[in-house]
C-alpha distance (Angstrom), angle and dihedral (degrees) to the residues before:
residue distance angle dihedral
M1 . . .
T2 3.80 . .
L3 3.78 127.1 .
F4 3.84 117.2 -124.5
S5 3.78 130.2 -173.6
F6 3.79 117.0 -141.5
K7 3.78 146.0 -179.4
T8 3.81 120.7 -151.3
I9 3.79 137.4 175.7
K10 3.78 123.8 -148.0
Q11 3.79 119.0 -160.0
G12 3.79 111.1 -92.8
E13 3.80 93.2 6.3
K14 3.79 138.3 89.6
S15 3.79 121.6 -92.8
Q16 3.78 116.4 -87.5
E17 3.80 129.7 -148.6
G18 3.77 129.5 -166.1
T19 3.79 145.4 114.1
V20 3.79 133.7 -80.2
E21 3.81 134.0 -171.7
A22 3.80 119.0 -130.4
A23 3.81 141.3 148.4
N24 3.81 91.7 -109.2
K25 3.81 142.7 -14.6
S26 3.82 93.7 -85.1
A27 3.81 91.8 52.0
A28 3.81 90.2 49.8
F29 3.83 90.3 50.0
E30 3.82 91.9 50.0
K31 3.81 91.9 47.6
L32 3.81 90.7 55.4
M33 3.82 93.8 43.4
K34 3.82 91.0 55.4
K35 3.80 88.3 64.2
G36 3.80 89.7 62.9
E37 3.78 94.2 -111.6
T38 3.81 129.2 135.3
V39 3.81 108.4 -118.9
V40 3.81 113.9 -137.1
F41 3.81 95.5 -179.4
V42 3.80 143.3 -21.2
R43 3.79 118.3 -157.5
E44 3.80 130.8 177.5
V45 3.80 112.4 -114.5
R46 3.78 103.6 -126.9
K47 3.78 115.1 -146.1
D48 3.76 108.0 -126.4
A49 3.81 110.8 -176.5
F50 3.80 91.2 -154.3
S51 3.82 98.4 42.2
L52 3.80 111.3 138.3
K53 3.79 89.1 -143.5
Q54 3.81 91.5 55.9
V55 3.79 91.4 46.8
G56 3.79 88.5 53.2
E57 3.81 91.3 48.7
L58 3.81 89.8 56.8
F59 3.79 86.8 70.8
R60 3.82 93.0 44.3
H61 3.77 107.9 55.5
V62 3.78 137.1 126.9
S63 3.79 113.7 -121.7
I64 3.81 124.2 -136.7
A65 3.81 89.5 -114.0
E66 3.82 90.5 56.9
K67 3.81 91.4 49.4
I68 3.81 90.2 50.6
V69 3.81 91.5 51.9
F70 3.81 91.2 45.2
A71 3.82 93.9 52.0
H72 3.81 94.4 43.0
T73 3.82 94.7 45.7
L74 3.80 94.0 46.0
G75 3.81 91.2 48.1
S76 3.81 91.9 49.9
M77 3.82 92.8 49.0
I78 3.81 93.2 49.8
E79 3.80 89.1 46.1
A80 3.81 88.4 53.5
G81 3.80 90.6 56.8
L82 3.80 104.0 -96.6
S83 3.79 118.2 140.2
L84 3.79 116.3 -111.2
S85 3.82 95.7 -111.4
R86 3.82 92.5 47.0
A87 3.82 92.0 47.9
L88 3.80 90.2 51.4
S89 3.81 90.7 48.0
V90 3.81 90.6 53.9
I91 3.81 90.8 48.6
D92 3.81 90.4 47.0
R93 3.81 90.6 59.0
Q94 3.82 91.3 51.4
I95 3.82 99.3 46.7
K96 3.82 118.2 106.2
N97 3.80 98.0 -179.5
K98 3.83 107.1 93.5
K99 3.81 93.7 -152.9
L100 3.82 93.7 52.3
K101 3.81 91.5 42.5
E102 3.80 89.7 54.4
V103 3.81 91.5 49.1
V104 3.82 94.0 47.2
G105 3.81 89.5 50.2
K106 3.81 89.6 55.4
L107 3.82 90.6 46.7
I108 3.81 89.1 55.6
D109 3.82 90.9 49.1
G110 3.81 91.4 50.0
I111 3.81 93.8 48.4
N112 3.81 91.8 47.6
K113 3.83 87.8 54.1
G114 3.81 89.9 54.8
D115 3.80 101.1 -97.4
T116 3.78 119.7 137.5
M117 3.80 120.9 -110.8
S118 3.81 92.2 -113.3
D119 3.82 93.3 50.4
S120 3.81 90.7 50.0
M121 3.82 91.3 48.3
A122 3.81 91.7 50.1
H123 3.82 89.0 69.0
F124 3.82 89.6 66.4
P125 3.84 107.2 53.2
E126 3.81 90.1 156.4
V127 3.83 88.1 66.0
F128 3.81 105.5 25.7
S129 3.79 115.9 44.2
S130 3.80 122.4 -145.3
L131 3.83 86.9 -103.1
F132 3.81 91.1 56.3
V133 3.83 93.2 47.1
S134 3.82 94.0 46.0
M135 3.80 92.9 49.4
V136 3.81 90.9 50.7
K137 3.81 90.6 47.5
A138 3.81 90.8 50.8
G139 3.81 89.3 49.7
E140 3.80 91.5 51.0
E141 3.79 92.5 49.9
S142 3.83 93.8 46.6
G143 3.81 93.7 43.0
N144 3.80 91.5 -121.5
L145 3.79 103.5 102.9
A146 3.81 93.9 147.6
E147 3.81 92.8 59.0
S148 3.81 91.5 46.6
L149 3.81 90.6 52.6
H150 3.81 90.4 50.3
V151 3.82 89.4 51.1
V152 3.82 90.3 50.1
S153 3.79 89.9 49.2
S154 3.81 91.1 50.4
Q155 3.82 91.8 46.6
L156 3.81 92.9 50.8
E157 3.79 91.2 45.1
K158 3.81 92.9 52.7
N159 3.82 92.4 48.3
Y160 3.80 90.4 46.2
A161 3.82 92.2 50.2
L162 3.81 90.7 47.9
T163 3.81 91.8 51.2
K164 3.80 92.0 46.9
R165 3.81 92.4 51.8
I166 3.80 90.9 53.2
Q167 3.80 92.5 46.3
G168 3.80 90.0 48.6
A169 3.80 91.2 54.1
L170 3.81 91.3 51.8
I171 3.82 99.3 43.9
Y172 3.82 95.3 77.2
P173 3.84 97.2 51.9
A174 3.82 90.6 42.5
I175 3.82 91.5 54.7
I176 3.82 91.8 47.0
V177 3.82 92.2 49.9
L178 3.82 91.9 49.2
L179 3.82 91.2 48.4
M180 3.80 90.9 49.5
L181 3.80 89.8 51.0
A182 3.82 91.9 48.9
I183 3.83 92.6 47.9
A184 3.81 91.4 47.5
I185 3.82 91.1 53.1
L186 3.82 91.7 47.7
M187 3.82 90.8 49.8
L188 3.80 91.3 49.4
V189 3.80 93.1 47.8
Y190 3.83 102.8 39.7
V191 3.84 113.2 13.7
I192 3.80 106.8 38.1
P193 3.86 96.0 46.1
T194 3.83 89.5 58.6
L195 3.82 92.7 51.6
S196 3.80 94.4 41.7
K197 3.81 90.7 52.5
T198 3.82 89.7 55.2
F199 3.81 92.5 46.5
K200 3.81 91.7 51.4
E201 3.82 93.8 47.7
L202 3.82 92.9 52.5
G203 3.79 95.6 38.6
V204 3.80 94.8 -124.7
P205 3.86 112.5 177.3
L206 3.81 109.4 -112.2
P207 3.82 126.8 -149.4
P208 3.84 118.9 -132.5
T209 3.83 93.5 -100.9
T210 3.80 91.5 55.0
Q211 3.80 92.1 46.0
F212 3.80 88.7 51.5
L213 3.82 92.1 52.0
I214 3.80 92.5 46.6
S215 3.83 92.5 48.3
T216 3.81 90.2 49.2
S217 3.81 90.3 47.3
D218 3.82 92.0 50.0
F219 3.80 91.1 50.9
V220 3.83 94.4 47.4
S221 3.82 92.4 45.5
A222 3.80 92.9 49.1
N223 3.82 93.8 44.4
F224 3.81 101.9 29.9
I225 3.81 96.6 140.0
L226 3.80 91.0 43.9
V227 3.83 91.7 51.3
I228 3.83 93.2 48.9
A229 3.82 90.1 46.6
G230 3.81 89.1 48.5
I231 3.82 92.0 52.9
F232 3.81 91.5 49.6
A233 3.81 90.4 45.6
L234 3.81 89.8 51.8
F235 3.81 93.0 52.9
I236 3.80 92.2 44.5
G237 3.81 90.5 47.3
I238 3.81 91.1 51.7
F239 3.83 90.1 47.3
F240 3.80 94.1 53.4
A241 3.81 93.4 38.5
A242 3.80 88.2 55.7
R243 3.82 88.4 57.1
T244 3.80 92.3 59.3
K245 3.80 120.6 87.8
Q246 3.81 94.4 -116.2
G247 3.80 93.3 43.2
K248 3.80 91.6 50.4
R249 3.79 89.9 48.4
T250 3.81 91.6 51.7
I251 3.81 92.6 49.8
D252 3.82 91.5 47.4
F253 3.81 90.2 51.1
A254 3.81 91.8 49.0
L255 3.82 92.4 49.6
L256 3.80 91.1 51.4
H257 3.82 92.6 52.2
F258 3.81 103.1 36.5
P259 3.84 111.1 107.7
V260 3.84 116.2 -105.0
I261 3.83 91.8 -1.3
N262 3.82 92.5 66.8
V263 3.82 92.8 62.4
I264 3.81 91.4 52.6
V265 3.82 91.9 46.6
K266 3.81 91.4 52.5
E267 3.80 92.5 48.3
I268 3.81 92.3 47.3
N269 3.80 92.1 52.9
S270 3.80 91.6 43.9
A271 3.81 90.1 52.5
R272 3.81 93.6 47.6
T273 3.80 92.8 46.5
A274 3.80 92.5 49.7
R275 3.83 96.2 43.5
T276 3.81 93.9 47.1
L277 3.81 93.2 48.4
S278 3.80 90.7 45.5
S279 3.81 93.5 50.6
L280 3.79 93.8 47.8
L281 3.80 96.0 44.0
S282 3.81 92.3 47.4
A283 3.82 88.6 53.3
G284 3.80 90.6 54.7
V285 3.80 99.0 -103.8
D286 3.81 114.3 154.3
L287 3.83 113.6 -101.9
I288 3.83 94.2 -119.8
V289 3.80 91.6 51.4
A290 3.80 90.7 44.5
I291 3.81 91.0 53.6
R292 3.82 91.3 48.4
I293 3.82 92.2 51.2
T294 3.80 91.2 46.4
G295 3.80 88.3 57.7
D296 3.82 88.6 56.7
V297 3.82 92.4 49.7
L298 3.81 95.8 52.1
Q299 3.81 116.6 85.7
N300 3.80 102.9 -163.6
S301 3.83 109.9 88.8
F302 3.83 93.3 -145.9
Y303 3.81 90.7 57.7
K304 3.80 90.0 45.6
D305 3.82 88.0 56.9
I306 3.81 91.5 53.3
I307 3.80 92.7 49.2
R308 3.82 91.1 49.2
Q309 3.82 88.4 52.8
A310 3.80 89.2 47.7
E311 3.81 91.0 53.9
I312 3.81 91.8 52.7
R313 3.81 95.4 43.5
V314 3.82 95.7 44.4
E315 3.80 89.1 49.2
K316 3.82 87.0 56.5
G317 3.81 91.0 53.7
E318 3.81 104.7 -91.1
N319 3.79 122.8 132.2
I320 3.79 118.2 -109.2
S321 3.81 89.0 -128.3
A322 3.83 89.1 64.1
V323 3.80 91.0 54.7
L324 3.81 92.8 48.0
S325 3.82 93.0 46.6
S326 3.81 90.3 53.3
R327 3.82 90.0 62.5
E328 3.80 103.5 46.7
D329 3.80 88.1 144.9
L330 3.82 86.5 74.7
Y331 3.81 105.7 19.0
P332 3.84 112.9 49.0
I333 3.82 115.3 -123.4
F334 3.83 89.5 -110.5
V335 3.83 89.7 69.4
S336 3.82 95.4 54.5
E337 3.83 93.2 41.6
M338 3.81 91.8 53.0
A339 3.81 88.7 47.4
V340 3.83 89.4 53.7
V341 3.81 90.5 52.4
G342 3.81 90.2 47.6
E343 3.81 92.3 51.3
E344 3.82 92.3 47.7
T345 3.81 94.3 48.3
G346 3.79 98.1 35.7
K347 3.80 90.3 -119.2
L348 3.80 100.5 109.4
S349 3.80 93.1 139.3
Q350 3.82 93.0 54.0
M351 3.80 92.6 46.0
F352 3.80 91.9 51.7
M353 3.80 90.3 49.1
G354 3.82 89.0 54.3
V355 3.82 89.8 50.5
A356 3.81 90.9 49.6
Q357 3.80 93.7 50.6
F358 3.81 91.9 46.7
Y359 3.81 95.0 52.0
E360 3.80 93.7 40.9
N361 3.80 88.2 57.2
E362 3.80 89.9 46.3
V363 3.82 91.8 51.5
D364 3.80 90.3 47.2
Q365 3.81 91.3 54.9
K366 3.81 94.8 41.8
T367 3.81 93.3 51.1
K368 3.80 88.3 54.2
D369 3.81 89.8 48.6
L370 3.80 89.8 46.7
S371 3.79 91.2 61.4
T372 3.81 89.0 50.8
V373 3.82 91.7 50.5
I374 3.81 95.3 44.3
E375 3.83 95.0 53.8
P376 3.85 97.3 65.2
I377 3.82 90.6 41.3
L378 3.80 90.0 54.6
M379 3.82 90.3 47.1
I380 3.81 89.7 53.1
V381 3.82 91.4 49.0
I382 3.81 91.3 48.3
G383 3.82 90.1 47.2
I384 3.81 91.5 51.6
A385 3.81 91.3 48.6
V386 3.81 92.7 48.4
G387 3.80 91.2 44.4
F388 3.80 91.4 51.8
F389 3.80 91.6 50.1
V390 3.81 93.8 46.6
T391 3.82 93.0 46.9
A392 3.80 91.9 47.9
M393 3.81 95.4 47.8
I394 3.83 104.8 29.8
G395 3.85 94.7 57.7
P396 3.81 94.1 58.9
T397 3.83 89.4 42.4
Y398 3.81 90.4 60.2
S399 3.80 88.8 48.5
L400 3.81 87.2 51.4
V401 3.83 90.4 54.7
N402 3.81 90.2 51.5
V403 3.83 91.6 50.4
I404 3.80 90.8 50.8
C-alpha cells in the first residue's frame, strides 16, 4: 500500500486535506470519490529519508502502548453506555501525547459533522493502521463497536508483547558486542601504542600477528576521529539502506536463511498472520478484505508476497488453506492443516486463533532459549579475541625479557 496526500471539497463545507492509503493513485481517487467528495488533487507522498518534516515527526509519534490504552479505554466507555463523542471527549482531556490529542480532537470534529469513526480514523494512517480502521468499521456495521475495540486492543497488545520479547532477547548480545568494540578501540588507541613503542626501541622481532595489531593501532591512533566517524557512518548507512525496498528485501532474505533465527522469524510471521486473520474474521470482516489487511500488518516482504497471492487466488475461488500449503517453506504445515479444518467446520476464525496462540508460545520459549544459546557463543568469541591479543602481545614480551 502507498500513502497519498489529498485535498477534497464537500458541498457546503470547507476543503479538507489529509492522507489515504491505497494500492495506487487511481484506487486512492476512487476511495475518496465514494465518500461523495469532489477531489481537488491526489499526490503520492514520497519518502524522503532526510525530509525535515519526517525528522520532526520522529519526535511526535503515538506509541503502541498509547494506542492500546486508547482502544481499551474507548471500548470500556462505550460498553458502559457513553456516547462515542462523549467518550472521545473524556479521553481527549486525559491524553498527554500532543500528537494523539490533536488526532482525537479531529476525530471528535469529524464525528460531530456526521462522519463515522472509521472514516475519521482513515485520515490518520500514521496513527491508525488499516487493521485498526477495518475493525472499527466492522464494529460500527455490526453495532458492537465496544467489542471490536477490545479485540483491537488485544491484537495490538499481543503484537507489542511479541516484539518486546524479541527485543529483550537481542539487547544482551547487542550490549556485549558494543562493549567489545569500545574495548577494542581503547586497546588500539592507548595500550598497544605503548607496547609497540617499547618493541621498536629495543628491536624485538615481531611475529605477523603482532605486526598486524601494531599497524591497525597506528592507523586508528592517527585517524581516530575518522574511524569513529566511519563507524557511525556505517551504522547510519545500514539504517537508511534498510529503509529502501531492495535493502529491506535483502534483510528479510537474510533473516529467513540465518540458522536458528529463521525458525523464530517464520513462527513470528505465522502467529501474526493467524492472529490478524482471526481478529478480522471474528469481527465480521470479509475474507478478501481480511487477507488484504493482513498483508499490510506483516513486515517481512516475502510474507507480504504470499498474502498478495492469497488475495488474488481466494478472490478466484480457491481456499486460503491451498495457498498456505503451497508455501510450506515459509508457513509450517500446521498452519495450512488448521486452515483446512477451519474451512471444513466453518470455524476458520477459531482455528487461526489456535494457530496464533500456539506459535506465540513457541516464540516465547525460543526467545528464552536464544538468550541461553547466545551467551556461550559470545563467551567463545570473547575468548578467541582475548586469545588472539594475548598470543600476539605475549610472544614479543618474552622476547623483550630475553633482550633485557
